[in-house]
N, C-alpha and C positions, 0 to 999 in steps of 0.2 A: 482079440482082433488086432492085427498089426497093420498100421497105415504108414506108408513110406512115400516120400516125394522123389520120383525118379528124374523128372525134368521140369524146368520152369522156363517159359518163353515170355519175354516182356518187350513191348513196343510202345514208345512215346509215353511212358509212365513216369511222371515227375521228371527227374533229370536223366532218366535212362532212355536213350533213343531206340536202341535195339540190342537185345542180349538174349542168349539161350544158354542155360546152365544145366549140365548133367550132374546129378547128386548120387553119392554113395552112402554106405552105412554111416561114415563120418566124412563130412565135407567141411573144409576150412576155406573161408573167404577172407582174403587179405586186402586192405585198402586204407589209404590215408583218411583223415577226417573229411567229411563232405564228399567222399568219392562215390557214394551210392550203396554202401553196405545195408544200411537200414531200409533203403528203397526196395531192396529185394524182398525183405521180410514184409514191408508194407504192401507190396504188390500181391504177395501170396495171401495175406489176410484180407485184402480188398476183394480178391477173387472169390474167396469163400464166404466172407461175412459182411462186406461193404464197410469195413473198418480198417484203421491202420494198426500198426503193431502195438500201440498204446491203448487200443480200444476206442479211439475217438471216431465218431461218425462224420464229423465235419472237417475235412482236410482237402487241400487242393492236389489233384493228381495230374492236372494238365501241365505239359512242359512249358518252360519259360524261355524267351529269347535273351540276348545279351543285355537288353535294357530292363530285364525283369518283367516283361509283359507276356501274357499268355499267348501261346501259338495256337491259332484257330485252324479249323478245317483239316485236322489230322485225327486219325482214329487211334484210340488208346486200347491196347490189347494185352491181356494177360492170359496165358494158357499153362495149365499144369497137368502133368501126367503122374497119377498116383498109383501106387501098388497097394491093393487092399487084400491081404491074405493071398498073395500070388496072382490076383486078377488086376489087370491094368484098367484105369478109368481116366479118361481125358476130359477136363473141364476147361471151358473157354468163356471169357467175358470180354465184350468189345463195347466201348463207349464212343458214341458219335454226338456231334453237336446238332441241334435241331434249329435250322435257319428257316424262318418263315417270311414270305413276302407280304408286306403291308398292303392292304386293299387300296387300289387306285393309285399306287406308286410303284416305282422301280426299286424301292429301298427294302432290303431284307434285314430282319432283326433276329437276334439269338433268343430262342424260347426254351432254354434249358438244354439238358442232355438226355440222350436215349441210350439205354443199355440193351444189348442183344446177347443171347446165351446159346452155348452149344454143349451137349453131353455126348461124348464119343463121336464128334463131328456131326451129330444130328441137331437141328435147331430145337430150342426148348424155350418155354415161357419162363418168366422170372419165378413164378410160383413153382413150376416143375423143377427148376434149377435149385431153389432153396430147399424144397422138400427132399430132393435127392441127397443133398449134403446133410440135412437134418436126420435123414434115415440112416446115414452112415455114423454120424456122431453129433451130439448136441454142441452148440457153440460154446456154452459155458464150460463143458467138460473138455473140449479141445483146448480152450484157453488155459485151463488148469494143468493139462498134460504137456503143453508146448512151451510154456513160459515159466521159468523158475520163480519169477516175482509174483505170479498171478495169485497163488494161494495166500501169500503173506499180506496182500493188500485187501483181502476180503474182510468184511466186518467180523468181529470175533464170534458173534453168534452163528454166522454162516460157517466159519471154520469149525466150530464145535459140532455143528450139525453134520458136517462131512466126516469128521473124525469118529463120530458115534457109529457110523456105518461099518467101521472096521471090526467091531466086536458085537457079540451077542449080549443082550442086556444082563447086567449083574443084578440079581434080585435081592430083596431083603432076606429071603430064605438062605441065600448063599452066605451072607454075613452072619446070620444067626448060627448057621451050621459051623462056622469057623471058631466060635467061642460060645458054646451053649450055656455054660454056667454063668458067665459074666452078664449075658443079656437075657437071662431067664425072667427077671422082673418085668421086662418090657416086651417080651416075646408075643404075648397075646395081642397087644395093641398094634404092634408093628405088622403082624400077620393079618390083622383085620383091615387096616387102612393104609399101611405103608408108613415109613419112618417120617416123611415130610409132613403128612397129615397128623401123625402122632405128636410131633414137635409143635406144630401149630396149635393142636388141641391143648397140649400141656401148658404152653405159654399163655394161651387165652385163659385157662383155668387159673394159672399163677397170677395173671393180672387182676382177675376178679378177687382172688384171695387177698392180694396186696391192697386193693382198694378198700376191701372190707376191714382189713387189719388197720389201715390208716383212720378209718371212721370211728372205731370202737373207743379209743382213749377220749376223744372229744365227747362222745355220747355218754360215757361213764362220768366225765367231769360235769357235763351239763345236767345229768340226773342228780348228781351229788349236790350241785348248787341249788337245785329246785326244792331240796328238803327245807321245811319251814319250822322255826322255833315257836312253840305254842305252850301256854300255861298247863298246870296239872288238871286232870279231868274233874276232880272235886270242886276246885275253884270255879271252873266254867259252869258247872251245874248250879251253884249258888247264885252266880251272876245272871244266868238265864232266868231263874225263877223270879228274882227281884224285878227284872225288866218286864216280865209278863204281867205282874201285878200292877206296875205303874201304867202300862199300856191300857189295861182294862179300865182303870179309874179315869184316865183322860178321855177315853171314848164315851164313858157314861156322862161326863160333864158336857161334852160337845153335843150329845144327843138331846139332853135336857134343854139346852139353849136353842136348838133347832126347832123344837116344838113351839117355844114362846114366840118365835118370829116366822111362823108359817104364813101369815098374811102377807109379809114382805115377799116371801118366795113365790106366792100365788101371782102377785103383780108382775114379778120378774118373769114368771112362766108365760103370762099373757103377752108381755112385751116381746119375748123371744118368738112366740107364735106369729105375732104381727110381722116381725122382721122376716120370718121364713116365708109368709104369704107374699110380702112385697118382693122378696128375692125371686119367688116363683114367677110373679107377673113380669118382672124385668127379664128373667131368663127366657120366658116364652116369646116376648117381643124381640129379644136379641136373636133367638133361633130363627124367627121368621125373617128378620133382616139378613142374617147370614145365608139363609136359603136363597133369597132373592139375589144376593151377591154371587153365590156359586152358580146359579142358573144363568145369570148374565155373563159371568166369566166363561162358562161352558159354551154358550152360544157364540161369544166372540172368538174363543179358541178354535171352535169348529170351522167358523167362516174364514178365519185367518189361515188355518192349516190348509183348507181347500184352495184358498187363494195362492198360498205358497206352492202347493202341488201343481196348480195350473200354470204358475209362472215358470217353474222348473221344466214342465212338459213343453211349454212354448219355447224356452231356450234350447232344449234338446232338439226340438223339431227344426228350429232355425239353424242349429249347428249341422244337423243331418242334411238339411236342404243345401247349405253352403258346400258341404262335403260332396254331395251328389253333383252339384254344378261344377265344382273343381275337378271331380273325377271325369265328368263328361268332357271337359276341356282337355284334360290330360290324355284321355283315350283318343280324342279326335286328333291330337297332335301325333300320337303314336301311330294312328292309322295312316296319316300322311307320310310318316317315315317308312312304314311298311310298303306303301305303294311306291315310294321312291326307290326303295331297295329292290322291289320286284322288277321295276323298269331297268335298274342297273344290271341285275343278274340276267335279264332277257338279252342284254347287249353283250354278255360275256362271249368271247371267242378264244380259240386256242392260240397261244403264243408260241414263238419259236422255242422258248425254254422248256415248254411242256413235252417236246419231243427229244430232249437231251437225256442221256443216261445219268441218274443221280449219283453214281459212283465215279465214273470216268469223265463225265461231262461231254461225251461225243454224241453225235446224232444217232438215234435208235435206228435199227435196220428197217427197211421199207415194209417188210411183212409185219412189223409190229405196229405200224402207224394206225391201221384200222382199229386195232384193239385199244390203242391209246385214245383215239377219237371217241370210240364207244364209251370208254371209261369217263372221259371228260363230259360227254353229253349226259351220261347217267348221273354224274354228280351235279350237273347243272339242273337237271330235271328234279332231282331230290331236293335241291335247295329251293327251287321255285315252289314245289309242292309244300314244303315246310312253311315258306313265307305266306302262301295262300291260306293255309290252315290258321296261321296267326292272324292274318287280316280278317278272315271270316269271323273268327272268334271276337275280335275287337268290334267289328260291325254289329254283331248280335248284342254285345254288351252295351254299345252306344244306343241302339234301338230301345233296349229295355230301360236304360236310364232316362231317355226322352219321354217314355211312357210314364215313368214313376214320378218325375219332377212335378207335373201339374197336380197330381193327386196329393203330393206332400205340401204344395202351396195351399191347396184347399183346406187340408187338415190344419195348417198353421193359422189360417184366417179364423177357423172355428175356435181354436184354442185362445187366440187373442180376445175374441168377443166374450168367451166364457170367463176368462180371467178378469176382464174389465167389470163384468157384472158382479162377480164374487168379491172383488176388491171393494166395490161400493157397499155391498152387504156387510162386509167386515168393518167398514168405517162407521156405519150406523150402529152396529152392535157395540163398538167401542164407546161411542158417545152416550148410549143408554147406560152402560156399565159405570162410566165416570159420573153420571148424574145421580146415582144412588147415594143415600146417607152413609156415613162411615160409623156413626154411633147411634144407639137407640134414643129417641126423644119421648119421655113419659109425661111431659108437661100437660098433654091433652087426654091422658088416660084417667078417667073419673074414678075407677076402682082403686088405682094406685094412690091418687091424691087423697081419697077418703081414708085409707089406711095410714097415710103419712100424718094426717091430722089427729087420729086416734092415738098413734104412737107418741106424738108430742105431749098429749094430755096425760098419758100414763107415766111418762118419764118425769113430768113435773110433779105428779102425785108422789112418786117414789122418792124424789129428792127431798120432800118435806117429812118423810117418815124416819124414825130412829131404828136402824137395822141391827145395831150391836155388832157390826162387822168386825170391829177391832178386837173384841173379846173372842169371837170365833176364830179369827186369824191367829191369835196367841195360842189357843188350844190346838189348832191344826199344826202349828209350828212345833209345839211340844210333842204332839203325837208322832210327827215325822222323825223327830230327833230320837225318841225312845225306840222307834221301829228300826232306825239305822243302827243303833247300838245292839239291838237284839239280832239283827241280820249279821253283824260282825261276829257276835258270839257263836251263832249257828254255823257261820263259815269256818270258824276255828274247829268246831266239831268235825266238819267235813274234811278239813285239812289233815286231821289225825289219820283218817283212812287213806287219804292220798299219799301221806308219808309212808304208810305201810306198803302200799303198792309200788311206790318209787324205790324203796329199799329192796324189794323182791326183784325189780327190774335190774338194779345195779348188780346184784349177785348173778343174775342170768347173763348179763353182758360180760362180767369178769370170767365166767366159765367159758363163754364163747371165745373170748380173747385168747385164752389158754389153748383151746382146741384149734383155733385157726393158726396159731403160731406153730403147732405141730404139723398141721396140714401144709403150711408154707415150706417147712423144712423137708417134708416128704416129697413135695412137688419139685423143689430145687434139685433133690437127689435124682428124681426121674428125668428132669430136663438134661442134667449133666450126662446121664447114661445114654439118653437118646442122641445127644450131640456127639458123644463119643462113638456111638454106633454109626451115625451119619458120616463122620470123618473116616471111619474104617472102610465104609462102602466107597467113599470117594477115592481113597488110596488104592483100593483094589481096581477101581475103574481106570485111574490114571496109569497104574502099572501095566494093565492089559493093553491100553492104547499105545503107550510109549514103546511097548515091545514090538510094535510094527515098524519102527524106524531104526536106522543104523546110526544116525548122527544126531538128529534133533530130538528134543523132549518137549512136551507140552504141559504147561501149568494150567490145569483145568478148574481149580478151585482156589478161592482166596478167603482167608480168615478175616472176619470183621472185628471191630472193636468190642462188640458185645459178645464175642465168642462164637457167633454163628458163622456159617460158610455160605458164600454166594458163588454162582457159576461165573467163570471167566474162560479165556482161552488165549494163552501167550506162548509163542514158540521161542525156545531157547536152545543154545548150543553151549554145552559145558557150563550151564548156569547163567550164561550171558543172554539177555533178551535180544531177539532178532533185530530190533530197531537200533541196538548199539553195536552190531556186528560190522566188520569192514566188508567191502564189496565182494572180496573173494569168499569169505565165510557165508555171506548171504546167498551167493550163487550155489555153493556146495550144499547149503541147507535146503535151498529150493529144489535142487536135483534129488536130494534124499526124499523130499516130499513127493516129487513126481514119480520116483520109483515105487513108493508105497501106494500112491493113488493108481498107478498103472496096474499094479497087482490087484488092488481092490476092484477096479472096474473091468479088468481083463482087456485093456486097450493100451496100445502104445502108438504115439504119433510123433512126427518130427519135432525135436526139441531145439529151439533157437537160443543160442547163447551169445548175446551181444556183449561187447567188451571182454571177449574171452581171454585177451592177453593179460587180464588182471588176475587170473587163476592159473597156478602152475599145475595142479592136479584136480581132477574131478572124479566123483564116484562113478562106478560102472553103471551104465544105464542100458536097460534092455530095450533098445529102440534106436532110431536114427538121430544123430547129433549133427547140427549145423552150427559151426563156430564162426563168429564174426570177429576178426582180429583187426585192431587198429595198427596199421603198418605205415609209418610216414614215408617209407621208401617207395611204396606202391601207389603212385598217383592214379593208375588205372587198376581196376579190380583184378585180383589174381585168385584163381580157384584151384584148390588141390583136393583130390578125392582119395580116400583110403578105403 
């Protein structure tokens, strides 16, 4: 599709009072700085997309007077005649100021601007106008094809996305086919999941192997340090037999002494039983007291919770009642305002201004007056009907509120009474709970006091008996010492088996260490080959894309410190990045991109070249060129068409 600008008409747009320009395949516009060259491009872009030539949506288009103040009450008009594949299309946009008279005064105020649209001289809505343009060409594509700077300022990911549309996808199979023998070891994995997934999988496997490889020396060292030095087996056997004989002899002596003092143990057993009985009585009494405390606490908590609930309900009801009263007062005030407004509208009458033409300000023809009066009366009736609906609704709401308030006041009184009663109940429960004992008193328990007397008598009797406790303690201490020595000897027997198992574990870890070392080497070789494959694929992709351009090249991949590659997109000319080019080279590079994109999308649009004087030669472009030259000698714009 070929889009060409045949004619552009501008009225009252920024500094341009009135101008009409006919365009050719190449149009040169000369003018000094601030003479209005960029204004022409701004007007064209505003007509199509509501933006200026830089893409800004907020900019002033209204003309200014000599003092720099906006000139009101003038219409801003931009009209373009486009040639689309040989068919002409006329688009027009007009902006007017919306002046509104304030109610009850003679003062008018500006309430923004209103745009009107035409397509081939037929009125159109804003939606129809924008849809018409969008159906011809999307705004973002028009920008790319009309401005040499547009592509360069896109984010690199967006640039890359557009460039990828130039070529069919280069597959992993294409790279494998280019060097079958080199990539044979990785061919199956690449074909199964793709080179990116294969690299990700290989690096993940390598990381696990490295982690395991780091762990093994520490584990081998730890196992070696756990080996224990122990005596010979024969020496341990002799030591264990001797200790067993000593242990048996000590146990026999202790058992003989225990028989002689059985009477002492009987009294001790009786004392223990009495203490257990006394403890049971004390526990029963304590349980009874704790149960009384829990029941009293539960009764208090229940009464207190209900009191709190009733208090919150009371407060909520009070808040709601206050809100209803405030709402009633507010709606009453609104109803008075509505009634006043209804009275004001009833008094409306046509003024002399209503019969004036909104465009020329002259009196409308007499045959139009009945129609104007009918329209005025219709609007007046519609306004009165709307006010009546609002007033009736407010009156109904006020009536409903007046009916609800007495009911809410009655409910509030009931809640206050219920809360007062429950608060008294909570106070009584608290007093009862605080009056209970905190500890059990057994001074009046006859059974407990009888057991206490019997216990005192038995303890006195035991104190007067010879228990031989010191001899028994010495035997027990000796028995424990022999047993500890025997346990240590038996532990050494066990450590012999532990040492054998530990040595076996060390040998297994050393074998695993050797095997993992080989696996790491194999994995490193695979990752190197996969990354080599990935670079080859990227080089094929870059070569194919750069073949679409005459002047520029694109750096699509960047090598990282770790040897990997990451996506990027940087435009260069002869190896120099676009950002470092001079203005002329940037314009030439941008035109090269436009030529390629026009071929890709099959569309050409008018290309605007601002500051064209900075470039001596430009590439041949299959489309319309509009050159804007800075010419100090041309105080007024001069247009030349080729």
